[in-house]
Structure formats: C-alpha cells, structure tokens
N, C-alpha and C positions, 0 to 999 in steps of 0.2 A: 864708709870706705876708708881704707887707710890704715894705719898701725895704731893701735891702742896698748896702753900700757895696761889697764884694766880692761881684762877680756870681758866683764860684765857689762861694761860702758854702753857698748851698742845697743843691748836691750833694755838698759834704762833710758837711751836717748829716744827710744820709739814708743808709741803710744799701743800700736797694734803691729803683732808679729806675724808674717806670712811663712808658711811653710810648704813650699810647692812640691817637692819630692815625694813621688808616690811609689817608685820602686826602690827596691833595694833589701837588706837583710838587717834585723836587729834593730835596736832603738837608735834613733837619731840624737846626740846629744844636743844639738839645736833645739830639739823640744823640750828636754830637760832644763836645759838653761833658761829658756823662756817661761817654762812654767816657775822656775825659781826665782826669776826676776818679777814675776806677778804681773805679766802682761797679757793683754788680749791676745788671742792666739786664733787666726784663720787658716786650718789646715786642708789640704787636701784629702779625700779619702785614703787611706792608706799611710799617710805621712806620720800618724801617731802610732805607727806599729810597735808591738811590745808593749805598749802601755795601757793598763786598764782602762777602757773607756769611760768619759764622765759627760755629762749634759751640759754642765755649768763652766767647766774649767776651758773648753775652746769650742770652737764651730768647724764641724767637718763640711765641707762643700765637695761637689761632683767634678767640677769644671772651672774654667778662668772665669766665665762670667757669673758665675755664682761667688766664686771669691771676691771680684771687684765690687759686686753688689752688697756683700758683708764689709767689705773695706770702706766703701761709701757710707755704709749706715753707721759702721763703729767709730770712723772718722767725726762722724756729726753729734753722736750721741756719746759724749762724755760720762754720764751716768752709767749707761750700760758697759761701757769700756772700763770703766773702775770696777764696776761690779765683777765682770769676767775676769778683770786681773786679779781681783781679791779672791775670788775662786780658784784660780790658775795657782797662786800662791799657796793656798791652804791645800789645795791638791798634792803639790809638791811637799810641803810638810808632813802630810799623812802617809804619802806612799811613795817617796822618792829621796827624802832627806836622807843621807849615808850616816850619819850620827843615830837618826831614830832606827835605821835598818839594823846598825850593827848593836844598838842596844836590845832590839828586840830577838835578833840572834844570839847574842849573850845570853839573855835570859833563857830561851829556850835551850841552849847548852847547858846552862846550870840546871834545867829542870831534869834535863835526861841524866846528867851526873849524878844528881840525888835522888834517883828513883832506885 
C-alpha cells in the first residue's frame, strides 16, 4: 500500500504473490512482474492467460478456498516457496525476458535476410 519509488519493491517485499483476477483480455503485467521478481505465485484459473502453462512456476487454483489453502501451505513451507520462486524467475528468463526475446527476433530476422 502506498507509493513506491521502485515499482518492483512490492514484489520483493512479498514471499507469495496472489493473482485473483480471472476475467479480462491479454496478459496481466502483474503476472509478468511477479515471475520476473522470482516469487511464488498462486493464481486463479484464467489469471495467467496469455502465458504458456508451467507446472513449476506457479500454482493455479479454482476458487478462494483453494487459494487460502495454498497460501497457508506456502507461507509455512519456505523451501517450497523458494523453489517455486526460483522456477518462476527461470520461467521469466526463458520465456518473457525482453532482451532475450529481442535477441531471438533479431537472430531470426538475420536468418531470413541471409537466405
């Protein structure tokens, strides 16, 4: 709550990120930011729309009860929370990092030009 000079700080201040929204269009920037921050994520089904599924980088739940259960479990299990956070950051680096995506696009563009 409040103003942050560093927009990433709220993510780094949390151990578990909850993504509640299930409706809408397109990728939610909060999902990408949570992955980049390397935090354990619990998301309602549909909240991670537009991002290829991962078994390790986040937990998807069907309803608020499941979200509460997963939150309690992760808040008590530091090792699992850290493992999921590492998987989230790795997922971000492999799939969503803008520099990596730009580099891949540039390589493909050069391949096409050099054919």
